[in-house]
C-alpha positions in Angstrom: -16.4 0.3 -6.7 -14.6 -2.6 -5.0 -16.6 -5.3 -3.5 -14.9 -4.7 -0.5 -14.2 -1.7 1.3 -11.1 -2.6 2.4 -7.6 -2.6 0.5 -3.9 -3.2 1.4 -1.6 -0.7 0.1 2.0 -1.5 -1.0 5.2 0.9 -0.9 5.5 1.9 -4.4 2.1 3.3 -4.3 2.5 5.3 -1.1 6.2 6.4 -2.4 4.2 8.0 -5.3 1.8 9.7 -3.2 4.2 12.5 -2.1 4.1 13.5 -5.6 1.2 16.0 -5.8 0.0 15.7 -9.3 0.6 11.9 -9.1 -2.5 9.9 -10.4 -2.0 7.1 -7.3 -2.2 10.1 -5.0 -5.4 11.4 -6.5 -7.0 7.8 -6.5 -5.7 7.3 -2.9 -7.9 10.3 -2.0 -10.8 9.1 -4.4 -10.6 5.9 -2.3 -10.6 7.3 1.1 -13.8 9.6 0.1 -15.6 6.7 -0.8 -14.7 5.1 2.7 -12.3 2.6 1.5 -10.3 1.6 4.5 -6.7 1.5 3.3 -4.1 -0.7 4.9 -0.5 -1.4 5.4 2.3 -3.0 7.3 3.6 -0.6 10.0 7.0 -1.0 9.0 5.7 1.2 5.8 6.9 4.3 7.8 10.4 3.1 8.2 10.4 2.2 4.7 9.2 5.8 3.5 11.6 7.6 5.9 14.3 5.8 4.8 13.5 6.6 1.2 13.4 10.0 2.1 15.8 11.7 0.1 14.8 9.3 -3.2 11.3 10.6 -2.5 12.4 14.5 -2.1 14.1 14.1 -5.5 11.2 12.4 -7.0 8.5 14.2 -5.6 10.1 17.7 -5.7 8.6 18.5 -2.3 10.6 20.1 0.5 11.5 18.4 3.6 8.6 20.0 5.5 5.8 18.9 2.8 7.4 15.6 3.1 7.1 15.3 7.0 3.4 16.7 6.6 2.7 14.3 3.7 3.9 11.5 6.0 1.8 12.7 8.9 -1.3 12.6 6.6 -0.5 9.0 5.4 -0.4 8.0 9.1 -3.7 9.5 9.6 -5.2 8.1 6.9 -4.0 4.4 6.4 -4.5 2.0 9.2 -1.0 0.4 10.1 -0.7 -3.0 11.5 2.0 -4.7 13.4 3.7 -7.6 12.7 2.6 -9.1 15.5 -1.1 -9.2 13.9 0.0 -11.0 10.6 3.0 -12.9 11.7 1.5 -16.3 11.9 0.8 -16.0 8.2 4.0 -15.3 7.2 5.1 -18.6 6.3 2.1 -19.1 4.2 2.3 -15.8 2.6 6.4 -16.6 1.3 4.9 -19.0 -0.9 2.5 -16.5 -2.4 5.0 -13.7 -2.6 7.6 -13.2 -5.6 9.8 -11.8 -3.4 10.4 -12.5 0.3 10.3 -8.4 1.1 7.0 -8.3 0.0 5.7 -11.2 1.8 4.4 -9.0 4.8 1.7 -7.5 2.2 0.4 -11.2 1.4 0.5 -12.4 5.1 -1.5 -9.0 6.1 -4.0 -9.9 3.3 -4.4 -13.4 4.8 -4.8 -12.2 8.3 -7.8 -10.1 6.5 -9.6 -12.9 5.1 -7.5 -12.4 1.6 -8.1 -8.5 1.3 -7.2 -7.1 -1.7 -3.8 -5.7 -2.4 -3.2 -2.3 -4.4 0.0 -2.9 -6.1 1.6 -2.3 -9.7 4.3 -5.1 -9.1 3.3 -7.5 -11.8 4.6 -10.8 -10.3 2.1 -9.9 -7.3 -0.4 -11.7 -10.0 1.5 -14.9 -10.4 -0.7 -16.3 -7.7 -4.6 -16.9 -7.8 -5.3 -16.6 -4.0 -5.5 -12.9 -3.3 -6.8 -10.6 -5.7 -4.3 -7.8 -6.8 -5.4 -4.4 -8.0 -3.3 -2.6 -10.1 -3.8 1.5 -10.4 -5.3 1.0 -13.7 -7.7 -1.4 -12.6 -8.9 0.4 -9.5 -9.2 3.8 -11.9 -11.9 2.0 -13.9 -13.5 0.8 -10.8 -13.9 4.1 -8.4 
């Protein structure tokens, strides 16, 4: 199991949570069952909503199932407002491969370098924050 019981989750991981047979969805449930606190920036809700059509097509769920799953995610994942990590954004931009991903790194820095769950290979190009891929987490859980 993880050395810590907190993990920041990026959008691509949550994107695939909507697909019922997704390995990421099962891993999310396994982590929650092992009392791992999953954390994400609050804006993730808007990002998921804005990608609703793409998610519906990818996951093959109805609008009702989408809304139910989104509601479940809101209950299961601790969502952090930008104000909580904003002071770390400048440093985070130096670590993040893309500006759009800086909030994950800023959130991590604000939480004492909390690890990030992401399958974005470019996240591993820095060495300050531990990045776990889905494969690595599956081996640890």
